[in-house]
C-alpha positions as CSV (number, residue, x, y, z in Angstrom):
1,M,-37.1,-271.6,82.8
2,G,-39.0,-271.8,79.5
3,V,-42.4,-270.7,78.4
4,S,-45.1,-273.4,78.1
5,P,-46.0,-274.4,74.5
6,P,-49.6,-273.0,74.7
7,R,-48.3,-269.7,76.2
8,R,-45.6,-269.5,73.5
9,L,-48.2,-269.8,70.8
10,L,-50.4,-267.2,72.5
11,L,-47.4,-264.8,72.7
12,K,-46.5,-265.5,69.1
13,A,-50.0,-264.8,68.0
14,H,-50.3,-261.6,70.0
15,E,-47.0,-260.3,68.6
16,A,-48.2,-261.1,65.1
17,S,-51.6,-259.4,65.6
18,A,-49.8,-256.3,67.0
19,K,-48.0,-256.1,63.7
20,G,-51.2,-256.5,61.8
21,V,-50.2,-259.8,60.1
22,L,-51.5,-263.3,60.0
23,A,-50.1,-265.6,62.7
24,V,-48.8,-269.0,61.9
25,V,-50.3,-271.3,64.5
26,A,-49.6,-275.1,64.3
27,E,-48.4,-274.8,60.7
28,R,-51.6,-273.0,59.5
29,Q,-52.3,-269.3,58.9
30,V,-55.0,-268.0,61.2
31,M,-56.6,-264.6,61.1
32,L,-56.6,-263.3,64.6
33,M,-59.7,-261.7,66.0
34,L,-57.9,-259.9,68.8
35,G,-58.3,-256.2,68.0
36,T,-56.3,-253.3,69.5
37,K,-57.8,-249.9,70.5
38,A,-55.3,-247.2,70.8
39,R,-56.2,-244.7,73.6
40,I,-56.0,-241.2,72.2
41,V,-56.5,-238.3,74.6
42,A,-57.8,-235.3,72.8
43,P,-59.4,-232.1,74.0
44,L,-63.2,-232.2,74.1
45,A,-65.1,-230.8,71.2
46,V,-67.6,-228.1,72.0
47,V,-70.7,-230.1,73.0
48,S,-73.9,-229.3,74.9
49,L,-75.5,-231.6,77.4
50,E,-78.8,-230.7,75.6
51,D,-77.5,-232.6,72.6
52,L,-76.2,-235.6,74.6
53,V,-79.3,-236.4,76.8
54,P,-82.1,-238.0,74.7
55,S,-85.4,-236.2,74.7
56,T,-87.1,-239.4,76.0
57,H,-84.8,-239.7,79.0
58,F,-86.5,-240.0,82.4
59,S,-84.5,-236.9,83.7
60,R,-86.1,-234.8,81.1
61,H,-89.6,-236.1,82.0
62,L,-88.9,-235.5,85.7
63,D,-87.7,-232.0,85.0
64,H,-90.8,-231.3,82.9
65,V,-93.3,-232.8,85.3
66,L,-91.9,-231.7,88.7
67,D,-91.4,-228.0,89.4
68,L,-89.0,-227.4,92.3
69,S,-88.7,-223.6,91.8
70,G,-90.8,-222.9,94.9
71,V,-88.3,-224.7,97.2
72,R,-86.2,-221.5,97.7
73,D,-89.2,-219.6,99.0
74,L,-90.1,-222.5,101.4
75,V,-86.6,-222.7,102.9
76,K,-85.2,-219.2,102.7
77,E,-86.1,-218.4,106.4
78,T,-84.0,-221.3,107.6
79,Y,-80.7,-219.9,106.0
80,A,-78.4,-217.5,107.8
81,H,-77.7,-214.0,106.4
82,G,-73.9,-214.3,106.7
83,G,-71.3,-216.9,106.1
84,R,-70.3,-219.2,103.3
85,P,-72.8,-219.5,100.5
86,S,-74.7,-222.8,100.5
87,S,-75.5,-225.0,97.5
88,D,-78.8,-224.3,95.7
89,P,-81.7,-225.8,97.7
90,E,-83.4,-226.8,94.4
91,V,-80.3,-228.8,93.5
92,F,-80.3,-230.3,97.0
93,F,-83.9,-231.6,96.5
94,Q,-83.0,-232.8,92.9
95,L,-80.1,-234.8,94.4
96,Q,-82.5,-236.3,97.0
97,L,-84.7,-237.4,94.1
98,V,-81.7,-239.0,92.3
99,M,-80.8,-240.8,95.5
100,L,-84.4,-242.1,95.8
101,F,-84.7,-243.2,92.2
102,E,-81.2,-244.8,92.0
103,H,-81.5,-246.5,95.4
104,I,-78.4,-244.7,96.7
105,R,-77.7,-244.2,100.4
106,S,-74.2,-242.6,100.3
107,E,-73.5,-238.9,99.4
108,R,-70.1,-239.9,98.0
109,R,-71.7,-242.6,95.8
110,L,-74.3,-240.1,94.7
111,L,-71.7,-237.6,93.7
112,R,-69.7,-240.3,91.8
113,L,-72.9,-241.1,89.9
114,V,-73.5,-237.4,89.1
115,A,-69.9,-237.1,87.8
116,D,-70.4,-240.2,85.6
117,R,-73.9,-239.7,84.2
118,L,-74.5,-236.9,81.8
119,S,-78.3,-237.2,82.2
120,V,-78.0,-236.4,85.9
121,R,-75.6,-233.5,85.3
122,W,-78.2,-232.2,82.9
123,Y,-81.0,-232.6,85.4
124,L,-79.1,-230.7,88.1
125,G,-78.1,-228.0,85.6
126,Y,-74.3,-228.6,85.8
127,H,-72.2,-228.2,82.7
128,L,-69.3,-230.6,81.9
129,D,-66.7,-228.0,83.0
130,E,-68.6,-226.9,86.1
131,P,-67.4,-228.3,89.4
132,L,-69.8,-230.5,91.3
133,P,-70.7,-230.0,94.9
134,D,-68.2,-231.7,97.3
135,A,-69.5,-234.3,99.9
136,C,-66.4,-233.6,102.1
137,A,-67.3,-229.9,102.6
138,G,-70.6,-230.7,104.4
139,Y,-73.8,-231.9,102.9
140,F,-73.3,-230.9,99.3
141,G,-71.4,-227.7,100.2
142,Y,-69.0,-226.1,97.7
143,P,-65.4,-227.1,97.6
144,F,-62.8,-224.8,99.2
């Protein structure tokens, strides 16, 4: 079973573009616009989230305007004295604000957003190499 003529021309053009040459299509030379991006996996350079999040970003404004440092004092009596350490209550409230502003209702979706957005990581105080809270270990508990 053969390849249809339009498909044959497309395959011929793709092979020619992969070689970086002009393709001959219908007896004419045509410069192909189909580019190729090689995926190169390299180690991360030393970067800081401070450099990557713009100074005008909403997360920076929210961090500047809203002080959540008093949250620990408000909730410390509700925490047990023993057991596994909890996540930071300030981070918990920051995550609640992210859920509100991003219209998110799922913890898993929220944590996917945190993993993807550098600005939210910056707002929560998590570095690129720091593990994020795990939704499976209870409400934003630490992974085992």
